[in-house]
MARVOKE-91243 format. One record per residue (C-alpha): x, y, z; residue in one letter. Coordinates in steps of 0.05 Angstrom, whole numbers, plus 5000, padded with zeros to 4 digits. Example, Ala and Ser with C-alpha at 12.3 -4.5 7.8 and 13.67 -1.06 7.14 Angstrom:
2
524649105156a527349795143s
END
This chain:
638
464852934792m472753094789w476953044728r479952464716r485952214678w483651994620f476552214622a470052364670v464751694659l458451554687a459850954738a457250384757p454850124824v459349594857l456549424912a460449144965v457948655007g460447965052l466747765016l470547155017a476647175050a482647355004p488646994994a493646935060r501847005064a504346535113a507046845173d503647545156l506347965231t505748615248p511849105234v516149725257t514650205201s519050735198t514651305167l518052085138t515652695162s509252935131a511953665121n515653685065p521254045066a522854775046d529854825007n526354334953i527554754892p520954834851h518954714774a514855164730q510754884677d508854104655g511153554715d516953224739t517052504730k524052304763a529052264806f536951984819a542652134866e549252134857i553852324912g550452974954n546853114885t540052994871i536853004796y529653154772v527653034701g520653094674g516553584625s518054334660f521054934627t523955304679s525455094751v528655564814k531755554880a527155554945a527456344947g530156494881g528656664813s526256304753w531256014707t530555734647s530855054642r527754374603n526553664618y532153554665l536153884719f540053864790a540954054849y544854034918d541853514964r543253955025t542854725017s538054644951g542055114905a541954914826l548054604807k549555174756a555954644714d549154064704f546654454633t544953844583p540654034525t534753514505l528553624460d523953154503g520353004565a525652594605v521652004643h526851504678a533251644709l538551214746a545251204763a549650664735s554850364780p561250764759d556851444772g554151704707k546951914698l542051514653i537151844633v530751554590g524951844564g521952164495a527752634476f530652514406k536852934413n541653024474v546253574465n544953694401g547552924373v542452564356s540651964422r533951684410k530851664487n535951284523l542951724536v548451674596a551452284625l557052654657d553652724725p558653364741a556653734671t551553434640g555553334569a554352564544t558952044559v560851814485t563451194501g556150954524w553050484476v546050474492g539950704453r533850584439s532550644367d525150904367g519050994410g518851134499l523951014551v519551014612r522950714665r530350474674t532150074738v539249834757v540749314801v547849144809g550849094742n544549074707k540949604676l533549444656y529249924606i522349864593a517450334548g514350444487a521050224430f521849484394h529549614378w535049694427v542249734400n540049584336g536548894365t529248724373e526948824447h519248934453s518049404502l523348994560l531149044549a536448844594r543549284580l550149214617d549649944668a556550114655t557549994578t551550064556g551249484511a546148964511i544548344542d543347774484p541447304545g534947784564f529447704511q523247764547i517948174493d511648454524a506348534459s498748554440v496049194469a488849164501r487549704464a491450404436s499050404432s503049764468e506850004529l510049834594v508850294648w511450164711g517149604724l520149384783a526248974801v526948544865a532948744903p536248094906d535348144818g532347494822k524847794784t522148194755l515748484756v513248974698a505849264684v502049614620g499049534565n500248944547f497248234532t502147714514e510047684535v513747154493n507146904478g504046674531q496847054560p500247594609r494348164614n497548844646q502248434703v508447994684v512847634736v519247434709v524446984742d531247344719l534746714760d539246364702g536146434630t530346944646p523546614629t515746804639v514546574712a508846174715n504946644749w499446984732s492147414754t485647544727q484748104770r485848654701y483248364646v477248684648a475549334620p473949864676c469350314648y470150304581s476050314533a477551094558s482050674605f485150174543p490149944614f489850134690y495949744721a499850414732r505750324769d509249594808v514449714868d517849144910f519649194991s525349255017d526148615026d524148274970g518647834996s512348264969y510848744916f504949294900v501549484839i497250034840i492150194786a486750744762d481550594721g474750674758g470050024765r471149344739g467548624756d473048354805g477148724777a483549124808y480649814778c483650314818d486850074884a492349954908i494549074911a500248684951r501748074921f507147554948e513247434910t513546674927a507746504897d506146214835r500145874796g494246234758s488746714775a491646934818m489547354877d492147944920a493547814994t490148555001w486549064954v485349854987n480150154943y479650924926t472450904910g473850994827t479751524834d486651374812s492351154841v498851374796t504651094832s508050774888v513550704942e515150074980v519850325021a521750295102d516249785114n511050355088v506750265027v506151035005y501651184943v500351724902g495551964847g488452304846h484052014898f480452344960r479951665008w482951025011l479350425045s473750634996n470949974977a463350224994n464650894958g462251064894n465951684869d464051994940s465651765008a463151015035g462450815089s470150655132g473451085088a479951555111i480652245078n487052235031r488252794987f492752514936g497652184987l497551585039g502451195062a499150365084l500649895132d504049415084p500248695118i494249045104n493949585072g490150045119l492350725116p497450995170l497351695209v499852015156w496152505105n501153155082p496153215029t496853464956r493454234981s497754904983g498255214911a497355944915p493056234880a495456374805g498155544806t496554934789t492154734850t491354004833w493253554769g491152824755p497552484763i503152354816m508152154760w513051904821e514251744891l521451614901w525951404965r531751754971g537751745021s534352305072t526852115052g521452175005l521852504940y513952564893a514752874825g507953064800f504853644757d501154104810s503054614861d501254494928g504354064972l502853965051g499154595054n505054875024e507555114954y510854614921h512354814842g511854014821r516153644861l517753624942g522153114991l519352835055f524552865094p525952295147l528152755192a522052875230g518652265212g517051645270r517650955272t510850605283v511749965331a509649245309a503749165353t499748545363n495348065411a498747805475p503247225456t503547035540a501646235535s498246505602s495447065640g488547245660y481547185621l477547715641y469247655633v463548225640g458947985692t454848695703g455749445676n463749605700g463548935729q468148415711t471947695731a479247675738k480546875724v487846625710s489046225661f495845805639n492845635567g488344935584t485545075660t482245615696v483745985764g478546065819t473846785794p476147395824v471848015812a474148645785s471949325782a472049675724q468250295726a470450625663n467749885633l459250055614t454949775563a459949405545a459848925476g465148415458a471948775473a479048605450f486248695474s492848985427v498949175453g497349555520n490849845491k482749365502l478749545443y471849455460w464549435437s461050035465k453050175459t451950905448d444651165426a448851825397t452751545359a450351395276p449650625291g448150715363g455650415380s462450625371y468850155386l472050555435g479750475452v482050485529s489150385557m489249835600f495349715655t494449435713g489649005713g485049745694s481949915645v482650765633g477251145597a474851045529p476851555461w476251475392v467551515399g466551775337s468651775250g473851155247y469950615275n462850725297d459650645218w459049895223f455749725289n460149445324p454949245381a452748725326t459248305355m457647745395a466247675397g471547965386a479947915393f484748255347y490647785320l495947965249d492448645226g484848335242r480048405270m474747715279y468847715306y462147385312t454447665302k449547295350a444946705310g449346775242t454246115237n460046415214k466446775233l466747475206f473647985200y475348655182r482548855183y484249465227l490449895244e491749995308p495950725291d489751035280g484950635312y483050475236i477150005216v477049635152g471849875107c470549165080s466848435119e470047695102f469347145126t474046605149l471645875126p470445505178s467144735199v464644475266g463344985301l456145465307n459546145314w452946385319g453146205397n459846425419v459047065465r466047245482g473247075445m479947085465a486346975425w490646555477v497146325441n495145935382g487645845408k481446205402i477846145475v471046205475y463946225513g458046015499n450246025503t450545485555n455545895590g461445295584s468245635554l470645235497r478245345465a479945065390v485845165348p486145765300f488545665234d488346445197e486145995137v481245655158a478345385227v476244575244d471244635300g472043915307a479544045348a473944465399s474744255473v471444455532e476044815588i470045055650a463244845644p458145285654a457345505743s453745765784t460146115796d460446405731l457946385671t462246505601w456746655566s458147385550s460347865498k465748205542t470447635542l478847845534f486447595551f490848115579a497547885619t496248315678s
END
């Protein structure tokens, strides 16, 4: 059992079986993602003791805040520097002239529109003068900007977010600039003056002390999401999460979720919603959590919600569980959901402090596809700390996208299998682009149907009628079951006695009408026994499939970048169609085209929320020339 953030507790077992379909966002289609390099930059300074919690960037200078006591440039010597320092973004050299003096940890940094450095934290004095937990500094020298009037009159300032000329702050305070504001407030970023039009007050802790721990504001400035230890906001019940409409007079939005109400493990985790961030376009936000297990709760999980949705009992679009390991920070940037924490696996809903079926190894850092939450191929790990340093701390405090890459602030000394004291940078340089990949979108092409071992029939198809079958030998397509196209690749079930479940989901190149040799024969996609699928197709990050004799349409998430199959099985609601009789499926221009046990070929309009079998029509009857009753049926354009 590994050390967790708050306590080590006995974990109740949660059976993860067949799940109902989660919420489905409209028009949720694959996107092109830009990943940073997984190799941390070598010229980044190091901090010693404590941790780093916050970053900001002004011009060519990077500012780093936390609870550390000394710092050094890469290859340099340690110098005493408490809580806040600055360095040159290009060279990595420390800024010797930036020398503010604080008497407590820095938790939050932001740049004002006029270039001041706004600092929030758990300090009482700055540069020898009382400045409780909030101050603006000269970015060159660290001197206090005396004309900036923002003050937190007690408690912690945990987050600072600047949007336009508005400064949003969150923490454990109850007074700002001498006026009552409970845990949340808004100020003029240039002057520090309080905004009296913003009166959103969170209160009533679940247990222990009330606070807002995470805060995000949509890029358009119209929506705010806060997470933390509270159960009421402006007198309305909001447990750990609140959405605020900022367009016009700020008001608590008609949005609530039950997924952060139940306790995780015990009172040792008084709250577990730890951080939140919006996508670059503001269309969704992601909440991360620690806590262990909970009855219907998103404990130790990453969850995506749609910004425009309103109502009560809101469920996430998708959820990625770690298997009872903490997630403590999130940054959504460039169509990637980056997460950090004290986890060992992602996509581990079947695990309980161990790797369950479908778990993906990710040691403290991961990058997720925003449309389904599955891991992308990005695995730097929180490792590489030398002997005598801290090898593995419980918290990754911050992930933050700067102009040149993704910054990480944490409480240990290893990153990417190298020494990196308490902070690191994953640069955009050396990263890669993950292209949006989906099922073939053409309205006409060819249906391939298995006719024997290594044999298929190729049949032209215009969406409504089929042509004359032509024999198409496929020497590599042996012991084949369900098959489906994704981009220029064919995924197909291959029976193999050496695979743990007796089969695996192979991947082959498919070009010029020819199936290449399969790969990926173990690990990510052999554990769920794909031979049980009687037909399958891929669309929008999901692998849909049927099972012989079972009247359900199933799906799992599937990530083409790494060929990863989701650990949870869901069912899509449907009526009027016996899925147990389906043999082979393909998605063609908005319809499921499928074979039947009676040898006929049929089609039904496909709705990713529910399928109405009453609209099913026959395309081709059973014939002596070709039976459509084959698990191997797929659509391609060549």
